[in-house]
BADO-929575 format. One record per atom (N, C-alpha, C, O): x, y, z; atom name; residue number from 1; residue in three letters. Coordinates in Angstrom, 2 decimals. Example, Ala and Ser with C-alpha at 12.3 -4.5 7.8 and 13.67 -1.06 7.14 Angstrom:
2
REC        px        py        pz   atom    nr   rest
REC     13.19     -5.69      7.80      N     1    ALA
REC     12.30     -4.50      7.80     CA     1    ALA
REC     13.20     -3.30      7.80      C     1    ALA
REC     14.24     -3.32      8.46      O     1    ALA
REC     12.85     -2.25      7.08      N     2    SER
REC     13.67     -1.06      7.14     CA     2    SER
REC     12.90      0.03      7.87      C     2    SER
REC     13.41      1.14      8.04      O     2    SER
! end
This chain:
131
REC        px        py        pz   atom    nr   rest
REC    -22.15     -4.91    -89.10      N     1    MET
REC    -23.18     -4.66    -89.33     CA     1    MET
REC    -23.90     -2.99    -89.23      C     1    MET
REC    -24.13     -2.63    -88.08      O     1    MET
REC    -24.23     -2.08    -90.26      N     2    PRO
REC    -25.16     -0.74    -89.83     CA     2    PRO
REC    -26.04     -0.70    -89.12      C     2    PRO
REC    -26.94     -1.54    -89.12      O     2    PRO
REC    -25.96      0.31    -88.33      N     3    PRO
REC    -27.44      0.34    -87.44     CA     3    PRO
REC    -28.36     -0.42    -88.06      C     3    PRO
REC    -28.78     -1.54    -87.75      O     3    PRO
REC    -28.78      0.66    -89.45      N     4    PHE
REC    -29.92      0.50    -90.16     CA     4    PHE
REC    -30.05     -0.39    -91.45      C     4    PHE
REC    -30.40     -0.12    -92.60      O     4    PHE
REC    -29.63     -1.50    -90.86      N     5    ARG
REC    -29.54     -2.50    -92.41     CA     5    ARG
REC    -30.77     -2.66    -93.22      C     5    ARG
REC    -30.85     -2.70    -94.44      O     5    ARG
REC    -32.32     -2.83    -91.76      N     6    HIS
REC    -33.36     -3.26    -92.42     CA     6    HIS
REC    -34.05     -1.98    -93.92      C     6    HIS
REC    -34.87     -2.20    -94.81      O     6    HIS
REC    -33.03     -0.38    -93.48      N     7    THR
REC    -33.76      0.88    -94.40     CA     7    THR
REC    -33.21      0.62    -96.10      C     7    THR
REC    -32.18      0.12    -96.56      O     7    THR
REC    -34.09      1.07    -96.57      N     8    ASN
REC    -33.07      1.51    -98.03     CA     8    ASN
REC    -33.90      1.91    -98.88      C     8    ASN
REC    -34.48      1.20    -99.70      O     8    ASN
REC    -34.01      3.24    -98.73      N     9    LEU
REC    -34.69      4.46    -99.55     CA     9    LEU
REC    -34.00      4.89   -100.45      C     9    LEU
REC    -33.88      6.10   -100.63      O     9    LEU
REC    -33.46      4.10   -101.14      N    10    GLU
REC    -32.76      3.80   -103.03     CA    10    GLU
REC    -34.69      3.53   -103.71      C    10    GLU
REC    -35.69      2.92   -103.32      O    10    GLU
REC    -34.46      4.08   -104.41      N    11    GLY
REC    -35.45      3.76   -105.62     CA    11    GLY
REC    -36.96      4.06   -105.08      C    11    GLY
REC    -37.72      3.17   -105.48      O    11    GLY
REC    -37.48      4.84   -104.46      N    12    GLY
REC    -38.77      5.04   -103.77     CA    12    GLY
REC    -39.39      3.94   -102.97      C    12    GLY
REC    -40.44      3.99   -102.34      O    12    GLY
REC    -38.53      2.88   -103.13      N    13    GLY
REC    -39.70      1.62   -102.57     CA    13    GLY
REC    -39.88      1.62   -100.82      C    13    GLY
REC    -40.70      0.98   -100.16      O    13    GLY
REC    -39.10      2.32   -100.49      N    14    PHE
REC    -39.14      2.26    -98.57     CA    14    PHE
REC    -40.29      2.01    -98.58      C    14    PHE
REC    -40.62      0.85    -98.83      O    14    PHE
REC    -41.29      3.02    -98.31      N    15    LEU
REC    -42.66      3.38    -97.97     CA    15    LEU
REC    -43.67      2.20    -98.59      C    15    LEU
REC    -44.87      2.36    -98.37      O    15    LEU
REC    -43.23      0.99    -99.38      N    16    ARG
REC    -44.13      0.04   -100.04     CA    16    ARG
REC    -43.66     -0.98    -99.75      C    16    ARG
REC    -44.44     -1.94    -99.70      O    16    ARG
REC    -42.47     -1.18    -99.49      N    17    SER
REC    -41.84     -2.21    -98.98     CA    17    SER
REC    -41.80     -2.49    -97.49      C    17    SER
REC    -41.51     -3.55    -96.95      O    17    SER
REC    -42.20     -1.17    -96.86      N    18    LYS
REC    -42.15     -1.18    -94.89     CA    18    LYS
REC    -43.94     -0.84    -94.67      C    18    LYS
REC    -44.36      0.10    -94.00      O    18    LYS
REC    -44.53     -1.52    -95.16      N    19    TRP
REC    -45.95     -1.29    -95.01     CA    19    TRP
REC    -46.59     -2.10    -93.85      C    19    TRP
REC    -47.63     -1.98    -93.21      O    19    TRP
REC    -45.56     -2.98    -93.83      N    20    LYS
REC    -46.37     -4.11    -92.44     CA    20    LYS
REC    -45.20     -3.55    -91.10      C    20    LYS
REC    -45.41     -3.96    -89.96      O    20    LYS
REC    -44.50     -2.99    -91.26      N    21    TYR
REC    -43.52     -1.94    -90.15     CA    21    TYR
REC    -44.77     -0.76    -89.56      C    21    TYR
REC    -45.18     -0.91    -88.41      O    21    TYR
REC    -45.23      0.18    -90.26      N    22    ALA
REC    -46.16      0.91    -90.36     CA    22    ALA
REC    -47.57      0.80    -90.02      C    22    ALA
REC    -48.22      1.83    -89.86      O    22    ALA
REC    -48.12     -0.37    -89.90      N    23    ILE
REC    -49.21     -0.45    -89.60     CA    23    ILE
REC    -48.92     -1.90    -87.95      C    23    ILE
REC    -49.75     -2.09    -87.07      O    23    ILE
REC    -47.67     -2.58    -88.05      N    24    ALA
REC    -47.31     -2.99    -86.46     CA    24    ALA
REC    -47.06     -1.73    -85.60      C    24    ALA
REC    -47.26     -1.85    -84.39      O    24    ALA
REC    -46.58     -0.35    -86.14      N    25    GLY
REC    -46.26      0.93    -85.37     CA    25    GLY
REC    -47.14      1.42    -84.83      C    25    GLY
REC    -47.08      1.83    -83.67      O    25    GLY
REC    -48.65      1.51    -85.93      N    26    GLY
REC    -49.67      1.96    -85.67     CA    26    GLY
REC    -50.64      0.90    -84.61      C    26    GLY
REC    -51.43      1.46    -83.85      O    26    GLY
REC    -50.57     -0.40    -84.58      N    27    LEU
REC    -51.22     -1.24    -84.07     CA    27    LEU
REC    -50.32     -0.72    -82.14      C    27    LEU
REC    -50.98     -0.69    -81.10      O    27    LEU
REC    -49.31     -0.52    -82.21      N    28    ALA
REC    -48.75     -0.47    -80.90     CA    28    ALA
REC    -49.45      0.82    -80.41      C    28    ALA
REC    -50.25      0.85    -79.47      O    28    ALA
REC    -49.05      1.94    -81.17      N    29    GLY
REC    -49.93      3.12    -81.04     CA    29    GLY
REC    -50.64      3.26    -79.98      C    29    GLY
REC    -50.45      3.86    -78.92      O    29    GLY
REC    -52.10      2.17    -80.71      N    30    ILE
REC    -53.56      2.19    -80.65     CA    30    ILE
REC    -53.16      1.51    -79.17      C    30    ILE
REC    -53.59      2.16    -78.21      O    30    ILE
REC    -52.61      0.62    -78.92      N    31    ALA
REC    -52.16     -0.16    -77.99     CA    31    ALA
REC    -52.09      0.78    -76.34      C    31    ALA
REC    -52.59      0.61    -75.23      O    31    ALA
REC    -51.28      1.65    -76.89      N    32    ASN
REC    -50.41      2.57    -76.07     CA    32    ASN
REC    -51.64      3.44    -75.45      C    32    ASN
REC    -51.98      3.37    -74.27      O    32    ASN
REC    -52.27      4.31    -76.46      N    33    GLY
REC    -52.93      5.17    -76.46     CA    33    GLY
REC    -54.29      4.76    -75.58      C    33    GLY
REC    -54.76      5.49    -74.71      O    33    GLY
REC    -54.87      3.37    -75.98      N    34    LEU
REC    -55.87      3.32    -74.93     CA    34    LEU
REC    -55.68      2.75    -73.56      C    34    LEU
REC    -56.32      2.91    -72.52      O    34    LEU
REC    -54.74      2.11    -73.82      N    35    PHE
REC    -54.23      1.36    -72.28     CA    35    PHE
REC    -53.07      2.31    -71.31      C    35    PHE
REC    -52.74      1.98    -70.17      O    35    PHE
REC    -52.69      3.20    -71.85      N    36    GLY
REC    -51.69      3.81    -71.54     CA    36    GLY
REC    -50.33      3.38    -71.25      C    36    GLY
REC    -49.49      3.98    -70.59      O    36    GLY
REC    -50.20      2.10    -71.93      N    37    GLY
REC    -49.07      1.38    -72.23     CA    37    GLY
REC    -49.28     -0.05    -72.55      C    37    GLY
REC    -50.36     -0.60    -72.32      O    37    GLY
REC    -48.27     -0.67    -73.09      N    38    GLY
REC    -48.56     -2.02    -73.34     CA    38    GLY
REC    -47.86     -2.20    -74.84      C    38    GLY
REC    -47.56     -3.28    -75.33      O    38    GLY
REC    -47.67     -0.83    -75.47      N    39    GLY
REC    -47.55     -1.25    -76.85     CA    39    GLY
REC    -46.18     -2.23    -77.28      C    39    GLY
REC    -46.01     -2.73    -78.39      O    39    GLY
REC    -45.49     -2.33    -76.40      N    40    GLY
REC    -44.47     -3.37    -76.45     CA    40    GLY
REC    -45.09     -4.45    -76.72      C    40    GLY
REC    -44.70     -4.98    -77.76      O    40    GLY
REC    -46.32     -5.25    -75.88      N    41    SER
REC    -46.57     -6.38    -76.03     CA    41    SER
REC    -47.35     -6.87    -76.90      C    41    SER
REC    -47.83     -8.00    -76.96      O    41    SER
REC    -47.50     -5.77    -77.74      N    42    VAL
REC    -48.59     -6.17    -78.75     CA    42    VAL
REC    -47.59     -5.74    -80.38      C    42    VAL
REC    -47.95     -5.97    -81.53      O    42    VAL
REC    -46.38     -5.13    -79.97      N    43    PHE
REC    -45.05     -4.75    -81.08     CA    43    PHE
REC    -44.18     -6.12    -81.46      C    43    PHE
REC    -44.07     -6.80    -82.47      O    43    PHE
REC    -43.55     -6.16    -79.94      N    44    VAL
REC    -42.18     -7.51    -80.13     CA    44    VAL
REC    -43.19     -8.74    -81.36      C    44    VAL
REC    -42.72     -9.17    -82.41      O    44    VAL
REC    -44.56     -9.05    -80.83      N    45    PRO
REC    -44.89    -10.32    -81.76     CA    45    PRO
REC    -45.04     -9.90    -82.83      C    45    PRO
REC    -44.60    -10.77    -83.57      O    45    PRO
REC    -45.41     -9.05    -83.44      N    46    LEU
REC    -45.43     -8.24    -84.85     CA    46    LEU
REC    -44.26     -7.98    -85.71      C    46    LEU
REC    -44.24     -8.08    -86.93      O    46    LEU
REC    -43.40     -7.67    -85.03      N    47    LEU
REC    -42.03     -7.48    -85.25     CA    47    LEU
REC    -41.63     -9.03    -85.85      C    47    LEU
REC    -41.30     -9.38    -86.99      O    47    LEU
REC    -41.77     -9.70    -84.76      N    48    THR
REC    -41.18    -10.93    -84.78     CA    48    THR
REC    -41.61    -11.40    -85.67      C    48    THR
REC    -40.81    -12.04    -86.36      O    48    THR
REC    -42.98    -11.34    -86.09      N    49    ARG
REC    -43.54    -12.89    -87.15     CA    49    ARG
REC    -43.79    -12.07    -88.57      C    49    ARG
REC    -43.30    -12.42    -89.64      O    49    ARG
REC    -44.67    -10.86    -88.38      N    50    TYR
REC    -44.91    -10.09    -90.07     CA    50    TYR
REC    -43.68     -9.61    -90.16      C    50    TYR
REC    -43.27    -10.15    -91.18      O    50    TYR
REC    -42.78     -8.91    -89.74      N    51    CYS
REC    -41.72     -8.43    -89.95     CA    51    CYS
REC    -40.53     -8.67    -90.21      C    51    CYS
REC    -39.69     -7.90    -90.66      O    51    CYS
REC    -40.41    -10.06    -89.84      N    52    LYS
REC    -39.48    -10.85    -89.70     CA    52    LYS
REC    -38.18    -10.39    -89.38      C    52    LYS
REC    -37.19    -10.32    -90.10      O    52    LYS
REC    -38.37     -9.96    -87.77      N    53    LEU
REC    -36.99     -9.57    -87.02     CA    53    LEU
REC    -37.04    -10.50    -85.96      C    53    LEU
REC    -37.97    -10.68    -85.18      O    53    LEU
REC    -35.79    -11.16    -86.00      N    54    ASP
REC    -35.11    -11.88    -85.09     CA    54    ASP
REC    -35.54    -11.04    -83.70      C    54    ASP
REC    -35.78     -9.83    -83.71      O    54    ASP
REC    -35.58    -11.93    -82.45      N    55    GLN
REC    -36.52    -11.51    -81.67     CA    55    GLN
REC    -35.91    -10.53    -80.87      C    55    GLN
REC    -36.67     -9.63    -80.51      O    55    GLN
REC    -34.51    -10.44    -80.41      N    56    ARG
REC    -33.65     -9.31    -80.27     CA    56    ARG
REC    -33.68     -8.18    -80.60      C    56    ARG
REC    -33.90     -7.16    -79.93      O    56    ARG
REC    -33.34     -8.40    -82.24      N    57    ARG
REC    -33.47     -7.18    -82.67     CA    57    ARG
REC    -35.41     -6.51    -82.69      C    57    ARG
REC    -35.75     -5.55    -83.37      O    57    ARG
REC    -36.29     -7.24    -81.86      N    58    ALA
REC    -37.50     -6.70    -82.43     CA    58    ALA
REC    -37.52     -6.08    -80.78      C    58    ALA
REC    -38.41     -5.26    -80.56      O    58    ALA
REC    -36.90     -6.32    -80.01      N    59    PHE
REC    -36.98     -6.05    -78.60     CA    59    PHE
REC    -36.97     -4.64    -78.41      C    59    PHE
REC    -37.80     -3.79    -78.09      O    59    PHE
REC    -35.07     -4.65    -78.90      N    60    ALA
REC    -34.60     -3.49    -79.28     CA    60    ALA
REC    -35.71     -2.06    -79.81      C    60    ALA
REC    -36.17     -1.06    -79.26      O    60    ALA
REC    -35.75     -2.74    -81.30      N    61    THR
REC    -36.53     -1.88    -81.60     CA    61    THR
REC    -38.02     -1.37    -81.05      C    61    THR
REC    -38.50     -0.25    -81.25      O    61    THR
REC    -38.60     -2.38    -80.36      N    62    SER
REC    -39.78     -1.83    -79.81     CA    62    SER
REC    -39.58     -0.74    -78.58      C    62    SER
REC    -40.38      0.17    -78.37      O    62    SER
REC    -38.72     -0.91    -78.02      N    63    VAL
REC    -38.11     -0.08    -77.01     CA    63    VAL
REC    -38.11      1.46    -77.67      C    63    VAL
REC    -38.73      2.46    -77.30      O    63    VAL
REC    -37.23      1.30    -78.75      N    64    ALA
REC    -36.97      2.97    -79.26     CA    64    ALA
REC    -38.44      3.49    -80.13      C    64    ALA
REC    -38.70      4.66    -80.41      O    64    ALA
REC    -39.19      2.44    -80.42      N    65    VAL
REC    -40.73      2.80    -81.28     CA    65    VAL
REC    -41.21      3.26    -79.98      C    65    VAL
REC    -41.45      4.45    -79.74      O    65    VAL
REC    -41.32      2.52    -79.32      N    66    ILE
REC    -42.63      2.72    -77.58     CA    66    ILE
REC    -42.16      4.57    -77.17      C    66    ILE
REC    -42.98      5.48    -77.01      O    66    ILE
REC    -40.70      4.68    -77.11      N    67    LEU
REC    -40.56      5.49    -75.87     CA    67    LEU
REC    -41.39      7.09    -76.47      C    67    LEU
REC    -41.92      7.99    -75.82      O    67    LEU
REC    -41.18      6.89    -78.12      N    68    PRO
REC    -41.79      8.76    -78.30     CA    68    PRO
REC    -43.50      8.14    -78.46      C    68    PRO
REC    -44.29      9.05    -78.71      O    68    PRO
REC    -44.03      6.95    -78.37      N    69    LEU
REC    -45.54      6.69    -78.07     CA    69    LEU
REC    -46.09      6.98    -77.02      C    69    LEU
REC    -47.26      7.34    -76.95      O    69    LEU
REC    -45.30      6.85    -76.03      N    70    CYS
REC    -45.29      6.68    -74.63     CA    70    CYS
REC    -45.20      8.20    -73.98      C    70    CYS
REC    -45.84      8.62    -73.01      O    70    CYS
REC    -44.22      8.92    -74.78      N    71    ALA
REC    -44.12     10.13    -74.51     CA    71    ALA
REC    -45.31     11.24    -74.79      C    71    ALA
REC    -45.55     12.27    -74.17      O    71    ALA
REC    -46.01     10.67    -75.95      N    72    LEU
REC    -46.94     11.64    -76.66     CA    72    LEU
REC    -47.86     10.65    -75.83      C    72    LEU
REC    -47.90     11.20    -74.73      O    72    LEU
REC    -48.33      9.93    -75.77      N    73    SER
REC    -49.39      9.55    -74.52     CA    73    SER
REC    -49.66     10.15    -73.18      C    73    SER
REC    -50.74     10.39    -72.65      O    73    SER
REC    -48.02     10.41    -72.60      N    74    VAL
REC    -48.16     10.97    -71.36     CA    74    VAL
REC    -48.14     12.93    -71.52      C    74    VAL
REC    -47.97     13.72    -70.59      O    74    VAL
REC    -48.35     13.25    -72.96      N    75    VAL
REC    -48.70     14.39    -73.13     CA    75    VAL
REC    -50.08     14.68    -73.15      C    75    VAL
REC    -50.62     15.56    -72.49      O    75    VAL
REC    -50.73     13.74    -74.08      N    76    ILE
REC    -52.29     13.76    -74.33     CA    76    ILE
REC    -52.90     13.34    -72.87      C    76    ILE
REC    -54.10     13.60    -72.75      O    76    ILE
REC    -52.26     12.74    -71.74      N    77    TYR
REC    -52.95     12.64    -70.94     CA    77    TYR
REC    -53.09     13.56    -69.35      C    77    TYR
REC    -53.88     13.78    -68.44      O    77    TYR
REC    -51.65     13.87    -69.84      N    78    LEU
REC    -51.58     15.55    -68.98     CA    78    LEU
REC    -52.49     16.64    -69.67      C    78    LEU
REC    -53.01     17.49    -68.94      O    78    LEU
REC    -52.70     16.67    -70.95      N    79    PHE
REC    -53.45     17.98    -70.97     CA    79    PHE
REC    -54.97     17.63    -70.89      C    79    PHE
REC    -55.75     18.57    -71.02      O    79    PHE
REC    -55.45     16.39    -70.68      N    80    ARG
REC    -56.78     15.87    -70.83     CA    80    ARG
REC    -57.34     15.61    -69.14      C    80    ARG
REC    -58.51     15.27    -68.93      O    80    ARG
REC    -56.23     15.86    -67.86      N    81    GLY
REC    -56.07     15.88    -66.89     CA    81    GLY
REC    -56.07     14.70    -66.35      C    81    GLY
REC    -56.37     14.45    -65.19      O    81    GLY
REC    -55.78     14.05    -67.05      N    82    GLY
REC    -55.67     12.34    -66.42     CA    82    GLY
REC    -54.52     11.42    -66.07      C    82    GLY
REC    -54.42     10.19    -66.18      O    82    GLY
REC    -53.41     12.64    -65.48      N    83    LEU
REC    -52.22     12.34    -65.16     CA    83    LEU
REC    -52.00     12.79    -63.78      C    83    LEU
REC    -52.48     13.89    -63.50      O    83    LEU
REC    -51.38     12.16    -62.85      N    84    ASP
REC    -51.23     12.65    -61.28     CA    84    ASP
REC    -49.71     12.65    -60.74      C    84    ASP
REC    -49.30     12.07    -59.74      O    84    ASP
REC    -48.76     13.67    -61.88      N    85    LEU
REC    -47.36     13.46    -61.93     CA    85    LEU
REC    -46.79     12.97    -60.59      C    85    LEU
REC    -46.08     11.96    -60.54      O    85    LEU
REC    -47.12     13.73    -59.46      N    86    ILE
REC    -46.61     13.58    -57.84     CA    86    ILE
REC    -46.85     12.00    -57.54      C    86    ILE
REC    -46.10     11.35    -56.81      O    86    ILE
REC    -47.92     11.50    -58.15      N    87    THR
REC    -48.58      9.65    -57.87     CA    87    THR
REC    -46.83      9.01    -58.84      C    87    THR
REC    -45.89      8.32    -58.44      O    87    THR
REC    -47.06      9.58    -59.98      N    88    ALA
REC    -46.02      9.31    -61.31     CA    88    ALA
REC    -44.75      8.78    -60.67      C    88    ALA
REC    -44.42      7.60    -60.59      O    88    ALA
REC    -44.16      9.75    -60.26      N    89    LEU
REC    -42.56     10.56    -59.89     CA    89    LEU
REC    -41.75      9.32    -58.91      C    89    LEU
REC    -40.56      9.52    -58.71      O    89    LEU
REC    -42.34      8.16    -58.36      N    90    PRO
REC    -41.85      7.60    -57.25     CA    90    PRO
REC    -41.80      6.24    -58.80      C    90    PRO
REC    -40.71      5.76    -59.10      O    90    PRO
REC    -42.86      5.89    -59.44      N    91    TYR
REC    -42.90      4.48    -60.20     CA    91    TYR
REC    -41.74      5.20    -61.53      C    91    TYR
REC    -40.98      4.41    -62.08      O    91    TYR
REC    -41.71      6.73    -61.97      N    92    LEU
REC    -40.43      7.21    -62.69     CA    92    LEU
REC    -39.65      7.01    -62.44      C    92    LEU
REC    -39.03      6.73    -63.47      O    92    LEU
REC    -38.56      6.88    -60.98      N    93    ILE
REC    -37.74      6.94    -60.50     CA    93    ILE
REC    -37.36      5.42    -60.35      C    93    ILE
REC    -36.19      5.17    -60.63      O    93    ILE
REC    -38.16      4.33    -59.94      N    94    GLY
REC    -37.72      3.25    -60.24     CA    94    GLY
REC    -37.54      2.38    -61.32      C    94    GLY
REC    -36.83      1.38    -61.44      O    94    GLY
REC    -38.46      3.05    -62.25      N    95    GLY
REC    -38.64      2.33    -63.44     CA    95    GLY
REC    -37.28      2.85    -64.45      C    95    GLY
REC    -37.02      2.24    -65.49      O    95    GLY
REC    -36.63      3.82    -64.09      N    96    THR
REC    -35.33      4.38    -65.03     CA    96    THR
REC    -34.69      3.69    -64.69      C    96    THR
REC    -34.04      3.05    -65.51      O    96    THR
REC    -34.50      3.39    -63.03      N    97    ALA
REC    -33.08      2.35    -62.72     CA    97    ALA
REC    -33.59      0.62    -62.83      C    97    ALA
REC    -32.82     -0.25    -62.42      O    97    ALA
REC    -34.96      0.28    -63.44      N    98    GLY
REC    -35.34     -0.80    -63.80     CA    98    GLY
REC    -35.05     -0.64    -65.54      C    98    GLY
REC    -34.76     -1.76    -65.97      O    98    GLY
REC    -35.05      0.16    -66.38      N    99    GLY
REC    -34.75      0.10    -67.58     CA    99    GLY
REC    -33.38      0.44    -68.01      C    99    GLY
REC    -33.12      0.45    -69.22      O    99    GLY
REC    -32.25      0.78    -66.88      N   100    TRP
REC    -31.06      1.30    -67.08     CA   100    TRP
REC    -30.72     -0.63    -66.87      C   100    TRP
REC    -30.21     -1.31    -67.76      O   100    TRP
REC    -30.90     -0.86    -66.30      N   101    ALA
REC    -30.71     -2.60    -65.23     CA   101    ALA
REC    -31.08     -3.55    -66.26      C   101    ALA
REC    -30.16     -4.20    -66.76      O   101    ALA
REC    -32.42     -3.76    -66.73      N   102    GLY
REC    -32.85     -3.80    -68.02     CA   102    GLY
REC    -31.96     -4.15    -69.43      C   102    GLY
REC    -32.05     -5.03    -70.28      O   102    GLY
REC    -31.10     -3.05    -69.24      N   103    GLY
REC    -30.42     -2.72    -70.51     CA   103    GLY
REC    -29.32     -2.83    -70.66      C   103    GLY
REC    -28.84     -2.64    -71.78      O   103    GLY
REC    -28.54     -3.17    -69.61      N   104    LYS
REC    -27.11     -3.77    -69.20     CA   104    LYS
REC    -27.47     -5.26    -69.31      C   104    LYS
REC    -26.58     -5.84    -69.93      O   104    LYS
REC    -28.61     -6.20    -68.88      N   105    TRP
REC    -28.66     -7.66    -69.00     CA   105    TRP
REC    -28.97     -8.08    -70.53      C   105    TRP
REC    -28.78     -9.09    -71.22      O   105    TRP
REC    -29.54     -6.78    -70.72      N   106    PHE
REC    -29.98     -7.57    -72.62     CA   106    PHE
REC    -29.41     -8.14    -73.43      C   106    PHE
REC    -29.88     -8.97    -74.20      O   106    PHE
REC    -28.50     -7.84    -73.38      N   107    LYS
REC    -27.41     -8.37    -73.84     CA   107    LYS
REC    -26.53     -9.67    -73.94      C   107    LYS
REC    -26.07    -10.29    -74.90      O   107    LYS
REC    -26.46     -9.85    -72.29      N   108    GLY
REC    -25.83    -11.17    -72.30     CA   108    GLY
REC    -27.33    -12.53    -71.64      C   108    GLY
REC    -27.35    -13.71    -71.30      O   108    GLY
REC    -28.06    -11.73    -71.74      N   109    THR
REC    -29.21    -12.53    -71.67     CA   109    THR
REC    -29.40    -13.72    -72.57      C   109    THR
REC    -29.87    -13.28    -73.63      O   109    THR
REC    -29.26    -14.99    -72.64      N   110    LYS
REC    -29.79    -15.75    -73.51     CA   110    LYS
REC    -31.16    -15.59    -74.07      C   110    LYS
REC    -32.07    -15.33    -73.29      O   110    LYS
REC    -31.41    -15.75    -75.51      N   111    MET
REC    -32.71    -15.78    -76.30     CA   111    MET
REC    -33.69    -16.31    -75.96      C   111    MET
REC    -34.71    -15.69    -76.24      O   111    MET
REC    -33.89    -17.85    -75.09      N   112    PRO
REC    -35.11    -18.18    -74.44     CA   112    PRO
REC    -35.21    -18.25    -73.59      C   112    PRO
REC    -36.19    -18.87    -73.17      O   112    PRO
REC    -34.29    -17.66    -72.66      N   113    TRP
REC    -34.70    -17.02    -71.28     CA   113    TRP
REC    -35.29    -15.39    -71.20      C   113    TRP
REC    -35.72    -14.96    -70.12      O   113    TRP
REC    -35.27    -14.51    -72.44      N   114    LEU
REC    -35.64    -13.29    -72.97     CA   114    LEU
REC    -37.14    -13.61    -72.86      C   114    LEU
REC    -37.94    -13.26    -72.00      O   114    LEU
REC    -37.31    -14.48    -74.11      N   115    LYS
REC    -38.39    -15.51    -75.13     CA   115    LYS
REC    -39.56    -15.99    -73.74      C   115    LYS
REC    -40.77    -16.01    -73.95      O   115    LYS
REC    -38.97    -16.32    -72.43      N   116    ARG
REC    -40.07    -17.12    -71.57     CA   116    ARG
REC    -40.18    -15.69    -70.62      C   116    ARG
REC    -41.32    -15.42    -70.22      O   116    ARG
REC    -39.27    -14.91    -70.31      N   117    ALA
REC    -39.81    -13.82    -69.37     CA   117    ALA
REC    -40.96    -13.02    -70.03      C   117    ALA
REC    -42.07    -12.86    -69.50      O   117    ALA
REC    -40.53    -12.45    -71.43      N   118    PHE
REC    -41.62    -12.14    -71.68     CA   118    PHE
REC    -42.82    -12.45    -72.15      C   118    PHE
REC    -43.70    -11.60    -72.24      O   118    PHE
REC    -42.99    -13.79    -72.52      N   119    GLY
REC    -44.36    -14.91    -72.78     CA   119    GLY
REC    -45.18    -14.30    -71.17      C   119    GLY
REC    -46.19    -13.60    -71.05      O   119    GLY
REC    -43.97    -15.12    -69.74      N   120    LEU
REC    -44.46    -15.21    -68.24     CA   120    LEU
REC    -44.84    -13.49    -68.18      C   120    LEU
REC    -46.03    -13.49    -67.87      O   120    LEU
REC    -44.48    -12.34    -68.31      N   121    LEU
REC    -45.10    -10.71    -68.56     CA   121    LEU
REC    -46.49    -10.56    -68.65      C   121    LEU
REC    -47.36    -10.05    -67.94      O   121    LEU
REC    -46.42    -11.63    -70.57      N   122    LEU
REC    -48.41    -11.35    -71.16     CA   122    LEU
REC    -49.23    -12.14    -70.20      C   122    LEU
REC    -49.86    -11.55    -69.33      O   122    LEU
REC    -49.26    -13.62    -70.33      N   123    ILE
REC    -49.82    -14.64    -69.23     CA   123    ILE
REC    -49.81    -13.61    -67.65      C   123    ILE
REC    -50.89    -13.75    -67.09      O   123    ILE
REC    -49.14    -12.93    -67.10      N   124    TYR
REC    -49.26    -12.27    -66.03     CA   124    TYR
REC    -50.37    -11.16    -65.97      C   124    TYR
REC    -51.33    -11.13    -65.19      O   124    TYR
REC    -50.01    -10.18    -67.05      N   125    GLY
REC    -50.95     -8.93    -67.23     CA   125    GLY
REC    -52.28     -9.46    -67.96      C   125    GLY
REC    -53.09     -8.55    -68.12      O   125    GLY
REC    -52.70    -10.71    -68.45      N   126    GLY
REC    -53.51    -11.32    -69.09     CA   126    GLY
REC    -54.31    -11.59    -67.78      C   126    GLY
REC    -55.08    -10.67    -67.50      O   126    GLY
REC    -54.30    -12.18    -67.30      N   127    VAL
REC    -54.28    -12.75    -65.78     CA   127    VAL
REC    -54.79    -11.74    -64.70      C   127    VAL
REC    -55.72    -12.01    -63.94      O   127    VAL
REC    -54.14    -10.60    -64.69      N   128    ARG
REC    -54.64     -9.80    -63.74     CA   128    ARG
REC    -55.70     -8.92    -64.64      C   128    ARG
REC    -56.53     -8.31    -63.96      O   128    ARG
REC    -55.80     -8.74    -66.23      N   129    SER
REC    -56.87     -7.54    -66.59     CA   129    SER
REC    -58.15     -8.90    -66.43      C   129    SER
REC    -59.32     -8.53    -66.48      O   129    SER
REC    -57.97     -9.81    -66.33      N   130    PHE
REC    -59.79    -10.86    -65.50     CA   130    PHE
REC    -59.74    -10.87    -64.38      C   130    PHE
REC    -60.65    -11.59    -63.97      O   130    PHE
REC    -59.01    -10.35    -63.37      N   131    LEU
REC    -59.59    -10.22    -62.21     CA   131    LEU
REC    -60.12     -9.15    -61.44      C   131    LEU
REC    -60.62     -9.37    -60.34      O   131    LEU
! end
């Protein structure tokens, strides 16, 4: 299967047929910019429900899209004085190791468990937001 099976650039219809993707990406970008992260929690459900991607492809696509959004948010926060790089460094090291491990486990983990884990993460984040 080609890596870009959802991409059709022929006939100039790409942008017209992919407007849902652009809206989903925009909403993820807004969440990332407002909250300093969390765009994936918005993006994965949008990709599965409205863009009709299967769950595994939605998770992977989310990571590919969120990375540049996070990089942009970091630059904005850095220039506006809202980022303490020294404080962030230990989290970056741990997050890099966790991201590598999660990426390795991703393919071998059954989809129902990934969906449950993602749902629990969303519930946890929601509860913590209200406390």
